[in-house]
Backbone as CSV, one residue per row, in Angstrom:
resi,resn,N_x,N_y,N_z,CA_x,CA_y,CA_z,C_x,C_y,C_z
1,MET,7.720,16.709,-8.386,6.302,16.993,-8.269,5.508,15.704,-8.057
2,SER,5.861,14.632,-8.803,5.132,13.373,-8.650,5.349,12.780,-7.266
3,GLN,6.527,13.057,-6.644,6.784,12.557,-5.302,5.845,13.218,-4.297
4,LEU,5.555,14.496,-4.451,4.626,15.186,-3.565,3.217,14.627,-3.705
5,ILE,2.828,14.292,-4.916,1.505,13.720,-5.149,1.390,12.374,-4.462
6,ASN,2.432,11.545,-4.558,2.403,10.235,-3.910,2.299,10.368,-2.399
7,LEU,3.019,11.314,-1.814,2.941,11.515,-0.377,1.565,12.012,0.029
8,THR,0.955,12.831,-0.782,-0.387,13.330,-0.494,-1.392,12.180,-0.512
9,VAL,-1.220,11.259,-1.440,-2.116,10.100,-1.516,-2.021,9.285,-0.233
10,PHE,-0.791,9.029,0.248,-0.613,8.273,1.480,-1.174,9.030,2.683
11,LYS,-0.950,10.324,2.717,-1.452,11.141,3.817,-2.981,11.095,3.860
12,ASN,-3.604,11.228,2.714,-5.065,11.175,2.650,-5.582,9.795,3.033
13,PHE,-4.836,8.753,2.627,-5.249,7.389,2.962,-5.251,7.183,4.471
14,PHE,-4.188,7.617,5.158,-4.089,7.392,6.593,-5.052,8.267,7.386
15,LYS,-5.568,9.336,6.784,-6.562,10.168,7.452,-7.966,9.575,7.323
16,SER,-8.161,8.684,6.364,-9.497,8.132,6.136,-9.855,7.143,7.239
17,SER,-11.143,6.980,7.471,-11.607,6.071,8.517,-11.444,4.609,8.118
18,ASN,-11.242,4.340,6.840,-11.095,2.968,6.363,-9.659,2.458,6.438
19,ALA,-8.705,3.310,6.754,-7.291,2.929,6.709,-6.990,1.767,7.648
20,GLY,-7.520,1.789,8.867,-7.246,0.718,9.828,-7.723,-0.630,9.319
21,GLY,-8.926,-0.681,8.769,-9.462,-1.935,8.248,-8.671,-2.444,7.054
22,ILE,-8.282,-1.546,6.173,-7.511,-1.944,4.995,-6.135,-2.464,5.412
23,LEU,-5.469,-1.786,6.356,-4.165,-2.245,6.833,-4.280,-3.588,7.542
24,LEU,-5.345,-3.777,8.315,-5.570,-5.058,8.971,-5.754,-6.161,7.932
25,PHE,-6.518,-5.899,6.895,-6.727,-6.877,5.830,-5.411,-7.234,5.140
26,ILE,-4.577,-6.224,4.871,-3.275,-6.472,4.240,-2.395,-7.333,5.149
27,CYS,-2.415,-7.055,6.450,-1.618,-7.849,7.393,-2.109,-9.295,7.460
28,VAL,-3.423,-9.497,7.403,-3.972,-10.856,7.399,-3.518,-11.601,6.149
29,ILE,-3.573,-10.948,5.001,-3.135,-11.586,3.752,-1.645,-11.933,3.831
30,LEU,-0.824,-11.001,4.325,0.611,-11.276,4.464,0.865,-12.419,5.442
31,SER,0.093,-12.487,6.525,0.239,-13.580,7.483,-0.108,-14.920,6.854
32,LEU,-1.163,-14.940,6.051,-1.532,-16.181,5.374,-0.462,-16.621,4.382
33,ILE,0.119,-15.656,3.698,1.187,-15.989,2.743,2.389,-16.568,3.473
34,VAL,2.808,-15.918,4.558,3.971,-16.399,5.314,3.681,-17.758,5.937
35,ALA,2.452,-17.946,6.451,2.098,-19.216,7.090,2.138,-20.378,6.104
36,ASN,1.922,-20.102,4.832,1.899,-21.167,3.829,3.190,-21.264,3.033
37,THR,4.261,-20.680,3.530,5.573,-20.835,2.903,6.432,-21.727,3.789
38,ALA,7.664,-21.913,3.403,8.574,-22.748,4.183,8.871,-22.136,5.553
39,ALA,8.721,-20.829,5.686,8.993,-20.165,6.965,7.859,-20.346,7.967
40,GLY,6.692,-20.766,7.517,5.516,-20.888,8.378,5.708,-21.802,9.579
41,PRO,6.127,-23.070,9.372,6.309,-23.959,10.532,7.370,-23.463,11.521
42,GLY,8.445,-22.879,11.015,9.481,-22.351,11.907,8.961,-21.198,12.740
43,LEU,8.174,-20.306,12.116,7.587,-19.179,12.835,6.601,-19.669,13.887
44,GLN,5.782,-20.658,13.545,4.819,-21.199,14.496,5.535,-21.871,15.663
45,SER,6.617,-22.582,15.364,7.405,-23.213,16.421,7.992,-22.165,17.363
46,PHE,8.494,-21.062,16.790,9.036,-19.976,17.605,7.954,-19.381,18.495
47,LEU,6.758,-19.151,17.946,5.675,-18.540,18.722,5.147,-19.464,19.805
48,ASP,5.280,-20.791,19.624,4.808,-21.762,20.611,5.864,-22.108,21.655
49,THR,7.073,-21.576,21.534,8.155,-21.880,22.469,7.872,-21.257,23.828
50,PRO,7.908,-22.079,24.888,7.715,-21.499,26.221,8.939,-20.687,26.652
51,VAL,8.684,-19.504,27.197,9.752,-18.617,27.638,9.416,-18.161,29.056
52,GLY,10.406,-18.102,29.902,10.198,-17.639,31.261,10.981,-18.473,32.242
53,PHE,10.516,-18.494,33.473,11.191,-19.278,34.488,10.174,-19.799,35.497
54,ASP,10.564,-20.870,36.172,9.757,-21.466,37.227,10.583,-21.529,38.496
55,SER,9.946,-21.267,39.591,10.581,-21.462,40.894,9.523,-22.075,41.802
56,ASN,9.838,-22.210,43.060,8.875,-22.810,43.989,7.618,-21.964,44.143
57,THR,7.777,-20.652,44.081,6.628,-19.775,44.332,6.160,-19.009,43.100
58,VAL,7.033,-18.839,42.111,6.696,-18.036,40.936,6.742,-18.917,39.687
59,HIS,5.668,-18.874,38.927,5.602,-19.623,37.675,5.323,-18.640,36.543
60,LEU,6.349,-18.291,35.797,6.225,-17.345,34.686,6.715,-17.999,33.400
61,LYS,6.090,-19.058,33.007,6.491,-19.737,31.786,5.299,-19.731,30.833
62,TYR,5.381,-18.861,29.828,4.315,-18.724,28.842,4.918,-18.817,27.452
63,THR,4.065,-18.957,26.455,4.565,-19.021,25.082,5.031,-17.637,24.625
64,THR,5.895,-17.645,23.626,6.395,-16.390,23.071,5.240,-15.538,22.555
65,LEU,4.267,-16.169,21.939,3.108,-15.449,21.412,2.380,-14.691,22.517
66,LEU,2.188,-15.332,23.659,1.502,-14.680,24.770,2.322,-13.508,25.305
67,TRP,3.644,-13.691,25.434,4.498,-12.597,25.897,4.433,-11.412,24.928
68,ILE,4.462,-11.707,23.618,4.420,-10.633,22.619,3.083,-9.901,22.680
69,ASN,1.989,-10.653,22.700,0.665,-10.020,22.735,0.480,-9.175,23.983
70,ASP,0.769,-9.752,25.153,0.592,-9.000,26.395,1.555,-7.823,26.475
71,GLY,2.792,-8.038,26.039,3.785,-6.967,26.081,3.413,-5.803,25.177
72,LEU,2.976,-6.110,23.963,2.587,-5.042,23.037,1.379,-4.270,23.554
73,MET,0.405,-4.975,24.095,-0.777,-4.289,24.611,-0.401,-3.386,25.790
74,GLU,0.475,-3.878,26.673,0.900,-3.071,27.820,1.672,-1.848,27.361
75,MET,2.562,-2.038,26.379,3.362,-0.917,25.889,2.481,0.150,25.246
76,LEU,1.582,-0.281,24.373,0.737,0.686,23.675,-0.196,1.401,24.635
77,THR,-0.739,0.672,25.607,-1.627,1.294,26.580,-0.872,2.311,27.421
78,GLY,0.347,1.961,27.857,1.130,2.866,28.687,1.630,4.081,27.937
79,LEU,1.945,3.912,26.660,2.503,5.027,25.900,1.463,6.047,25.468
80,VAL,0.223,5.626,25.280,-0.793,6.581,24.836,-1.585,7.168,26.000
81,ALA,-1.343,6.684,27.217,-1.965,7.295,28.389,-1.360,8.684,28.569
82,PRO,-2.094,9.604,29.172,-1.577,10.980,29.294,-0.196,11.067,29.951
83,MET,0.032,10.293,31.019,1.333,10.363,31.675,2.434,9.795,30.773
84,GLY,2.183,8.641,30.153,3.180,8.051,29.265,3.473,8.930,28.072
85,LEU,2.453,9.553,27.540,2.631,10.456,26.403,3.442,11.687,26.814
86,GLY,3.184,12.208,28.007,3.947,13.354,28.501,5.417,13.025,28.689
87,ILE,5.686,11.846,29.235,7.075,11.417,29.416,7.758,11.261,28.068
88,SER,7.075,10.610,27.137,7.656,10.377,25.807,7.938,11.689,25.085
89,LEU,6.993,12.617,25.138,7.202,13.906,24.478,8.334,14.688,25.140
90,GLY,8.444,14.599,26.457,9.522,15.296,27.155,10.892,14.763,26.760
91,LEU,11.016,13.446,26.674,12.315,12.852,26.341,12.637,12.949,24.848
92,LEU,11.616,12.813,23.995,11.863,12.806,22.544,11.843,14.187,21.909
93,LEU,11.086,15.116,22.481,11.021,16.471,21.914,11.667,17.513,22.817
94,GLY,11.368,17.436,24.116,11.851,18.457,25.037,13.363,18.528,25.143
95,LYS,13.984,17.378,25.386,15.444,17.385,25.515,16.142,17.796,24.216
96,PRO,15.807,17.175,23.075,16.498,17.581,21.844,16.271,19.049,21.480
97,LEU,15.033,19.525,21.618,14.768,20.925,21.280,15.478,21.870,22.234
98,GLY,15.491,21.541,23.520,16.182,22.386,24.488,17.671,22.467,24.203
99,ILE,18.273,21.340,23.916,19.710,21.323,23.608,19.993,22.062,22.309
100,LEU,19.164,21.826,21.296,19.360,22.468,19.997,19.171,23.987,20.094
101,ILE,18.126,24.422,20.753,17.852,25.862,20.858,18.922,26.569,21.693
102,MET,19.290,25.993,22.827,20.306,26.638,23.669,21.670,26.655,22.980
103,THR,22.001,25.613,22.225,23.260,25.621,21.484,23.237,26.702,20.415
104,PHE,22.107,26.837,19.735,21.971,27.865,18.708,22.094,29.264,19.325
105,VAL,21.375,29.507,20.413,21.406,30.820,21.061,22.812,31.142,21.555
106,CYS,23.458,30.185,22.216,24.812,30.432,22.744,25.819,30.664,21.627
107,SER,25.671,29.959,20.512,26.617,30.167,19.407,26.374,31.504,18.722
108,LYS,25.129,31.950,18.629,24.837,33.247,18.007,25.227,34.419,18.901
109,LEU,25.150,34.224,20.211,25.543,35.285,21.138,27.054,35.320,21.365
110,GLY,27.757,34.355,20.831,29.203,34.315,20.986,29.666,33.727,22.309
111,ILE,28.762,33.137,23.053,29.132,32.525,24.327,29.954,31.264,24.086
112,SER,29.595,30.544,23.047,30.317,29.321,22.697,30.245,29.134,21.187
113,SER,30.929,28.138,20.712,30.868,27.827,19.281,30.766,26.316,19.103
114,LEU,30.309,25.920,17.950,30.218,24.494,17.662,31.622,23.911,17.518
115,PRO,31.784,22.671,17.912,33.082,22.036,17.689,33.418,21.991,16.196
116,GLU,34.702,21.999,15.892,35.142,21.999,14.505,34.606,20.763,13.774
117,GLY,34.032,20.996,12.598,33.515,19.900,11.780,32.109,19.459,12.131
118,SER,31.474,20.127,13.095,30.119,19.735,13.455,29.115,20.787,12.994
119,SER,27.866,20.374,12.921,26.793,21.279,12.516,25.625,21.104,13.481
120,PHE,24.569,21.858,13.238,23.405,21.737,14.107,22.684,20.406,13.897
121,LYS,22.908,19.749,12.783,22.356,18.403,12.585,22.994,17.435,13.578
122,HIS,24.287,17.623,13.831,24.967,16.794,14.821,24.434,17.085,16.225
123,ILE,24.164,18.345,16.503,23.621,18.726,17.808,22.235,18.114,17.999
124,LEU,21.448,18.051,16.933,20.147,17.394,17.007,20.319,15.924,17.373
125,GLY,21.274,15.247,16.736,21.545,13.842,17.066,21.969,13.667,18.511
126,VAL,22.822,14.557,19.000,23.255,14.496,20.396,22.067,14.779,21.322
127,GLY,21.198,15.719,20.921,20.005,16.006,21.711,19.088,14.802,21.812
128,LEU,18.951,14.078,20.706,18.149,12.848,20.745,18.787,11.815,21.663
129,LEU,20.111,11.703,21.609,20.793,10.765,22.497,20.620,11.155,23.964
130,ALA,20.413,12.440,24.235,20.173,12.880,25.616,18.859,12.325,26.152
131,GLY,17.951,11.944,25.250,16.695,11.324,25.672,16.883,9.958,26.295
132,ILE,18.092,9.414,26.210,18.366,8.113,26.820,18.459,8.244,28.343
133,GLY,18.672,9.421,28.849,18.901,9.626,30.280,17.749,9.165,31.138
134,PHE,17.580,7.859,31.285,16.421,7.348,31.993,16.632,7.187,33.489
135,THR,17.858,7.205,33.971,18.104,6.972,35.393,17.436,8.039,36.255
136,MET,17.654,9.290,35.904,17.058,10.381,36.686,15.539,10.404,36.497
137,SER,15.071,10.098,35.308,13.625,10.079,35.059,12.941,9.023,35.928
138,ILE,13.540,7.852,36.026,12.953,6.800,36.867,13.008,7.211,38.335
139,PHE,14.116,7.814,38.762,14.247,8.275,40.146,13.152,9.290,40.479
140,ILE,12.918,10.240,39.577,11.891,11.261,39.809,10.503,10.633,39.819
141,SER,10.255,9.656,38.945,8.933,9.027,38.929,8.679,8.247,40.216
142,ILE,9.717,7.627,40.777,9.549,6.909,42.047,9.230,7.893,43.169
143,LEU,9.865,9.061,43.141,9.589,10.067,44.160,8.225,10.733,43.963
144,SER,7.766,10.809,42.701,6.543,11.553,42.396,5.267,10.775,42.666
145,PHE,5.298,9.474,42.482,4.074,8.680,42.563,4.150,7.697,43.717
146,SER,3.024,7.532,44.405,2.955,6.532,45.468,2.254,5.273,44.988
147,ASP,1.476,5.382,43.931,0.743,4.253,43.382,1.679,3.396,42.518
148,ALA,1.716,2.107,42.774,2.615,1.200,42.048,2.287,1.160,40.554
149,LEU,1.012,1.272,40.198,0.629,1.242,38.791,1.186,2.446,38.032
150,HIS,1.127,3.629,38.634,1.688,4.825,37.995,3.201,4.720,37.855
151,ILE,3.859,4.151,38.845,5.315,3.994,38.777,5.684,3.030,37.657
152,LYS,4.953,1.936,37.538,5.226,0.966,36.467,4.979,1.583,35.097
153,GLU,3.883,2.333,34.971,3.578,2.989,33.699,4.660,4.001,33.333
154,ALA,5.127,4.751,34.321,6.190,5.730,34.073,7.483,5.027,33.676
155,LYS,7.842,3.957,34.387,9.075,3.224,34.067,9.023,2.654,32.652
156,LEU,7.891,2.080,32.291,7.760,1.500,30.957,7.877,2.582,29.885
157,SER,7.222,3.707,30.099,7.303,4.811,29.141,8.730,5.334,29.037
158,ILE,9.401,5.461,30.158,10.778,5.970,30.168,11.703,5.015,29.430
159,LEU,11.593,3.733,29.708,12.493,2.764,29.078,12.257,2.655,27.575
160,LEU,10.992,2.601,27.163,10.702,2.493,25.724,11.092,3.770,24.982
161,THR,10.824,4.914,25.592,11.182,6.175,24.953,12.693,6.336,24.891
162,SER,13.401,5.899,25.928,14.858,5.966,25.912,15.423,5.089,24.799
163,LEU,14.835,3.920,24.611,15.262,3.046,23.521,15.023,3.719,22.174
164,LEU,13.847,4.291,21.997,13.524,4.987,20.752,14.431,6.197,20.535
165,ALA,14.720,6.946,21.600,15.610,8.113,21.491,17.009,7.675,21.078
166,GLY,17.490,6.577,21.635,18.800,6.069,21.260,18.862,5.656,19.798
167,ILE,17.816,4.983,19.336,17.775,4.556,17.929,17.716,5.771,17.014
168,LEU,16.850,6.734,17.330,16.736,7.936,16.496,18.032,8.744,16.503
169,GLY,18.653,8.889,17.676,19.926,9.606,17.756,21.008,8.934,16.938
170,TYR,21.067,7.615,17.017,22.042,6.865,16.220,21.796,7.078,14.726
171,LEU,20.531,7.001,14.316,20.208,7.176,12.891,20.566,8.571,12.401
172,VAL,20.231,9.596,13.185,20.554,10.975,12.783,22.057,11.157,12.671
173,LEU,22.804,10.676,13.662,24.258,10.846,13.628,24.918,9.990,12.555
174,SER,24.348,8.817,12.274,24.946,7.989,11.227,24.670,8.552,9.838
175,VAL,23.541,9.249,9.675,23.237,9.863,8.369,24.051,11.128,8.161
176,PHE,24.140,11.978,9.195,24.810,13.266,9.049,26.266,13.280,9.504
177,GLY,26.691,12.242,10.201,28.060,12.208,10.700,29.041,11.816,9.611
178,LYS,30.252,12.352,9.714,31.310,11.980,8.785,32.151,10.892,9.421
179,LYS,32.516,9.923,8.651,33.424,8.881,9.126,34.842,9.402,8.979
180,SER,35.579,9.398,10.071,36.955,9.863,10.011,37.897,8.668,10.006
181,ARG,38.964,8.794,9.280,39.968,7.734,9.230,41.013,8.000,10.291
182,VAL,41.307,6.978,11.050,42.300,7.116,12.117,43.519,6.308,11.770
């Protein structure tokens, strides 16, 4: 019962309009603490390290901090845009639910059965791993859009969602999977 109360407190906190400011303040305090420990100079050195490449015509050598800031902003902007959100929901929810529901229906109708030793939790993990299928998604996005910006946004959403689907699928299968001795 006390666990439900604690979750309700967190849920109410994140629904409040002050949550963003409070979390930002906590992150600033944590950053100040880390900056003033022995790890501070090493972290600053890492963030100031130039990363990239130079050639005769292309100069892409920026600090790690700049790459992280620009990369995070691009990722978040692309993922919350309607197209990026649609792609993410399709790969993270559509594929796993479709695989899970069709496996359930086919097993109940007697068309097929689950492999020995597996459960629907395993099928959910496999469904999440199906979200990794980014090759066809990228191919379809190239055929669907003529604007380079839309293609880039679709590719970024597909790649990030595929990475997330792979991590989630691995976690589900590692939690529910049995280790067999060979």
